[in-house]
C-alpha positions in Angstrom: -54.8 -14.6 33.0 -55.3 -14.4 36.9 -58.0 -12.2 38.7 -56.1 -9.5 40.8 -58.0 -7.3 43.5 -59.3 -4.1 42.0 -57.3 -1.8 44.1 -54.2 -3.8 42.9 -55.1 -3.8 39.3 -55.6 -0.2 39.7 -52.6 0.8 41.4 -50.6 -1.2 38.4 -52.4 0.7 35.9 -51.4 4.0 37.5 -47.8 2.9 37.9 -47.7 2.4 34.2 -49.4 5.6 33.2 -46.4 7.6 35.6 -43.8 5.6 33.9 -45.1 6.5 30.8 -45.5 10.2 31.7 -42.0 10.0 33.2 -40.3 8.7 30.2 -41.8 11.6 28.1 -40.6 14.2 30.9 -37.5 12.8 32.6 -36.5 14.5 35.8 -40.0 15.0 37.1 -39.4 14.8 40.8 -43.0 14.2 41.8 -43.4 11.6 39.0 -40.5 9.6 40.5 -42.2 10.0 44.1 -45.5 8.8 42.7 -43.5 5.7 41.0 -41.9 4.9 44.4 -45.3 4.9 46.1 -46.9 3.0 43.8 -44.2 0.3 43.8 -44.3 -0.1 47.6 -48.1 -0.1 47.2 -47.8 -2.8 44.6 -45.1 -4.9 46.2 -46.5 -4.9 49.9 -50.1 -5.2 48.9 -52.4 -7.8 50.9 -53.1 -10.0 48.1 -49.1 -11.0 48.3 -49.4 -11.7 52.1 -50.2 -15.5 51.6 -48.1 -16.3 48.7 -45.0 -14.2 47.4 -45.3 -13.5 44.0 -43.9 -16.0 41.2 -42.4 -14.1 38.2 -45.4 -15.1 36.1 -47.7 -13.5 38.5 -45.9 -10.1 38.1 -46.0 -10.4 34.4 -49.7 -11.0 34.6 -50.1 -8.0 36.8 -47.8 -5.8 34.7 -49.9 -6.8 31.8 -52.7 -4.8 33.3 -50.8 -1.6 32.7 -50.9 -2.0 29.0 -54.6 -1.5 27.8 -53.4 -0.7 24.5 -51.7 -3.9 23.6 -52.5 -7.4 23.3 -50.9 -9.9 25.5 -48.7 -11.3 22.6 -47.3 -7.6 21.9 -46.3 -7.2 25.4 -44.4 -10.4 25.8 -42.5 -9.5 22.9 -41.2 -6.2 24.6 
């Protein structure tokens, strides 16, 4: 798995946690706004300035947001 900057990994973990909260409480405006903000933070992070992310890089980053599952389970979703 790739190594990502700590702030990028933390933003992905926050995004995943917020997404799970929104799934449990649909319609929460503040959670949707937080998702939008975190999505922009992830997509426009300085880490991607030198190279655009490949689908595999996005998958590796998204895997960081699922600490309660191993990699094989995540790829089956």
